[in-house]
N, C-alpha and C positions, 0 to 999 in steps of 0.2 A: 408404241414399240411392242413387237411380238417376240416373245421368248419361248424356246422349246426347252422345257426342263423334264428330261426323261420322257414319259408318255403324256405329259401335260402341256397344254397350250396356255401361256400366261400373257396377257396384254397389260401393259403399263400405260395409264392415262396421265398425261403431263400438261394438258392445256385445259382452260376453263370451258372452251367450246366442246371439246370431246367429253369432259365431265358432265356437261349439261345433257348431252345426248344419252350418256349412260344412266345418269341419276334422275332425269326428268322425261325426256322424249321416249326412251326405251326402258324406263324404270321397271315396268312389270316383267319384261323379258330378261332383265339383268339383276333381279333382286334376290336370287337364291344365294346360298353359301356353299363353298366347297367342303367336302367331307375329308377332313384332315385328322391325323392321329391326335395332335395336341388339342385342337378345338373339341374333338369328341370327348376327350378325357376331362377337360376343364368344364364342359357343359353337361357332364353326366349322361352322355349319349344323346347330345343335342336336345336337351330338355329345357333349354333357356330361351331367351329372345335373341341374344347377339349372334349365336352360331347356328341356330336351328334353320334347316332349309325352308324355303318358301312353300307354303301349303296351308291347309286348314288348321293344323296344329299350331303353326307359327302365328296365324291370324288370331286365334283364340288367346294365345299367350301374350301377344302384343296388346290386344284389347285389355286384358287383365292388368298388364303392367302400366299402360297409359292411363286407364280410367281409375283403377283401384290403388295403385302405388305411387304414380308420379303425375297425377292431375294437378292443375294449378292450385286447387283447394288443398290437396294433400301436401304439396310443397310448402304452402303458406302455413299449414298446421305445424310444420317442423321449424318454423321461423325462430321460435324461442331457443331451440337447441343451437342453431347457427349463431345467434346473438350471444348466448351464454359462453360458448366455446371461444368466440372472438374476444369477449371480455377477459377470459382467462388468458388468452394469448397476450393481450395488452399488459395484463398484470405481470406475466413472466418476463416480457421484454422490458418493462419498467424496472425490474430488479437488476437487469444487466445495465440499463441506462444509468442507474445510480452509481454503479461501479465503473462506468465507462469501459465495460468489457465487451468484446465482440460477441455477436449472436450468430449462430449457425442457422441461417434462414431455411436451408434445406430441411433441417429437423423441425424447425418452428412450423413451417407450412405443412410438413407431413403430419405432425402431431395435430394440427388444426383439422385437416381433412379426415384423418383417421378417427379422431374423436367424434366428429360430426357423423361420419358414416356408421361408426359402431353404435352410436345412440339411435340414429334414424333406422338403420337396417336391423340391428341385432338387439337393441335395448340394453346394451352394455356400456358401462363407463370406462373409457379408455385409460383414465388416470387412476383408477382404484388399484390398490396394491394387490388385490386378489384377482386381477384380470387374468383370464385363462392362458394367454400367451404373453410373454415378456414384451414390453414396448419395442425394445431394440429388435426382437425377433420378428415382430409384425412388419417393421420396415424392411427387414431382410427378406422375408417370405414374399412380400408384395413385389420387391425387386426381382427375386428369383422367378416368380410366376410370370412377370413381364418378359424376362429372358427366355423362359420356356415357350411363351407364346410366339416368340420370334425364332424358335429352334427349327433348323432344317432337318427334316426326317426323310431319309431316303425312301422309306416305304410309301410316302405320299407320292413320290415321283416315279418310283419303280415298283409297282405292286408285285407281290409274289415273294418268292424265297430270296431273291437277290437283295431287294430292299430291306427285308427283315434281317438278313445276315449282316449287312453293312451297319444298320442301326444297332444290332447286338455288338458288333465289333467296336463301335464308338460309344457304347453304353448309353445310347440316347433314351431308350425306354426307362432305364434305371433313373436317370436324372429327372425325367418327366414324372415318373411314378412317385418319386420321393416328395416332390412339391405337392402333387395332387393329394397324396395320402395324408400329409401333414395338415393341409387345409381341410380335408374331409373330417379328420378327427376334431378339429376346431369347430366346424359347422355342426357336427353331430352333438358336440357338447352344448352348443347354443340351443339347438332344437330340444335336447333333453331337458335343459333348464326351463324352456318355455312350456314343456308338457307337464311340469310339476304344478301342484295347486298354487295359485297366486303367481304363476310364472308368466302370465300375459297381462300384467298390470299396466305395462307401457304399450302405447299404440304404435309399435315399431313394425317393420315390414314382415319379420318372421311371425309375429303375432297375427297380423292380418291374414297371411297365407294359411296359417294353421286354423284360423277361424273359418276360412273358406273350405278347407278340407272337412272340418267338422260338419259343415252345413250341406255338404254334397249329398244328393239323393241317388238312389239306385237307378233312376231314370235319366240322370244327367249324362249326356254323351261326351262331354269334355270334363275329365276328372284330373285333379291335381294329386300328386303323391309327394313323398319326402324328397325324392330326387329333384322334382321341380323346385322345391323350396331351396335345396342346396345349390342348384344351378343358378337360381335367381340371386341368391346371396353372393355367389361367385361373380356374377356380372357386376353387381352393385359394389361389392367390396374391392375388387381389383381395379375396375375402371374408375370408380368414384374417388378412391384415395390418391392414386398416382397422378391422374391427369390434372386434377385441380391444383395439387401441390406444384406440379411442373409448370403450369401456367403462371402461378404467382412468383415462383422462383425466377423465371425468365423476365417477367415484368419488372421486378425489382432490379435485376441485373442490368437491363437496358436503361432504366431510370438512373442508376448510379453512373453508368457510362455516358449519360447525357444529362449533366447537372442542370442545364437550363430547362429541360423538360420536367425534371424532378421539381424544380422550384416553381414552375408554372402550375404543375399539378397540385402541389401543396397550397399554393396561394388560392387557386380556384376552390379547392375543397374547404379550406378554412373560411374564405370569404362567403361561400354559399351557406355553410352550416353554422357560421358564427365561431368566435374564438374561445368560448368558455364552456364548451360542451364537455360533459363528463362521460358521455357514452354515444357511440354510433349505433344506430339500429337500422333495420331494413326499411323503415320509413324514409330513410335518407337515400336509398338506392335509386338511381335514375335521375337524381337532382343535379348532378355534376356532369355536364356533357363531356368535359375534357377527360374525365375518368373513363367514360364509355369509349372515347377515341383511343385511349391507352390500351384498354382491353382488346379492342379490335386489332390494333397494331401488333400487340403481342400474339394474338391468334394468327395473324398473317405471317409473321416471321418465325414463330415457334408454335405451330399447331400441336395440340396434345399428343397426337400420333402423326408421324410423317406420311404414312399410308393409311387410308381408311381400311377397315376390315375387308378382306377380299370378297368380291361378289362372284357369282357364277351364272353364266347364261343358261336359260332353260330351253331356248329354241334358237334357230338361225336369226341373227340380227346384224344390221349394217351400221357400223360406227365410223364416221368420218370417211365413208366410202369403202371401208373394208368389211368383208363378210366374216363374221365370227360364228362358228358352229356351236351347237350346244356343248355344255361342259367346259367352256372356255373360262378360265379364271381372269377376273378383271381387278387390277390394283390401281386405285386412284391416288396419285402422288400429290397430296395437298401441300406438302412442303415446297415442291417445285412450282406449283401453280401460284402459291402466295408470293413467289419471288420472280414471277414472269415479267421481264421488262416491257413486254407488249401491253401489259395490263397495269403496271405500277411504275411511276416515276421514281428514280433512285431506289430501286427495290431492296437493296441491301441496307438502307439506312432506316433508323427508327424515327419515324415522323408521324406522330399521332394526328397532327393537323391535317393530314391528307384526307381524313374522314369528316372534316368540318363541313364541307359543302358536298358531301357524297351521301347517296342513299344506300350504299353498300352495307349490308348487315351480315351476321354470321348464322342466321337461323335457317339456312338451307335454300334460300331463294336467289342468292347471288353466288355464282359458281366460281368466282375468283377468290372466295373466302369460305372455306368449308371445314372448320374445325370439328363440327358435329355431324358431318355428312349431310345427306339430303334424301328426299323421297321416302319411300316406305321404310327404309332402314335408318332413318335419322335417329340420333341418340334420344331415347325417351326421357333421359334424366338431364336434359340440357338446362332447364330452368333451375333445377337444384344446383347444378355445377356453376352456372354463371352467378347465382346469388352468393354462393360461398366465396368465389373469387373476388367479386366486387366488394363484399363486406370485409374480407380479410385485408385487401390492399388499402381500402379507405381508412381502416383503423390504424394501420402502420404509417400511412402518409399523414394522417391528421395529428396523431399524438406524438410523433417522433420526427426529428431530423436525422439524417443518416450520413455517416462518413466511412471511409475505408480504414482498416487496421493500420497501425503505425508501420511506416516503411513501404507502404503500397501506394501506387498511383494508378490513375484510370487507364493509362496507356498499357500497363501490364496486366490488366484485368482479364481473367480467364473467360473465354467464350466457347471453349471446346465442348461439343456435345458427346454424351456417353453413347456407346454402341448398345442401344436398347430400343425396343419398339416404341417406348415413350421417350422423347428426346430431352431428358433431364440434363442439366449441366454435369460435366464429367467431374469437376471439383466442386466441393460444397461452397455455397455463397456465404461468406463471412463479412458482416458489416457491423459497425459500431453505432448503436442508437443513442440519441441525445433527446431527453424529454423536452418537448416543445413548451409546455406550460404546466 
């Protein structure tokens, strides 16, 4: 679908065949990013990996992020953090189980992902009373930043005085600047703490990047600065917290709506791991095939973002027989692709078993399932995100049985999605935990 938005050409990709042409066949010609007001502000002038245009700078930043920050070895080195925070989540849910009181799983999963990201990226304990931003405000500001990312700014589509005037009229810049400025104060505080003596005792991402800056020589052609650090924090902080929590929320939502699937999942997990475990660790990940099927099916029906971050063509390219000139924006609709009846039987139904005899995976090689994208722009933190999701879900399914609050039945269970770039449930997911043993 070709859209004309002001002076911009925007193409929406809604089939796996077209997605493969964009993300694989013509990946190089289609792998830049558009220069938008919001992405420029969130990335400190495109000094990150997610929003930077394709070129030598982006290649160097990508190499740094993939090798130094999110290599498999580095992800495994943070394993103890994911396990400790999952243990804490189980402890808190157990307290509610003793009282038979409902648990707000939106807040539970947000707290899990936020606590992991804060320790991994910032070296900060999310649960300490002296945390620089109130926990409730962290959740609010991540949501606000997601809303800002989806903000329509007229100056992107109508360059010049007209676009700026309309943005001023609707106070678009004011809303964007408010969120960015609050996050910047937070990030600067984190950096200042790391610059103090003993400030880098934890091997977190900020410490690693500041060490790289310290070791830079005058002859180095690629040099990091503090804006690079802040932009990288922005990528990790916003994407890492919201998307992982959203995936777990939707997985539990669909499991409760499909009690036979829930029962099968719990029986598989408990039979595989044994019935008297005191703790689930990352040694257990990948052992339960049915858990993998559930995660894939959740990614299919509820990808963390409905559209991949927009790409921009750098030269003339032909997609599905249509000529696209340079500077054409391409938006890949992974939500629609995941529900394409040409690719999926009963696409609206939650059926994890569809993956039992299928080689389809979510790591960017199968274009009917693209929660993390594909090609040069695939999410570099995929391993970190999937480990968090699987560990979090396995803990809650192993240690607890789950029911609906009094007076509620499955038929009236809310499935409405919020109007947000990450499709979280509009209403919080409230469930009652029962201790299994």
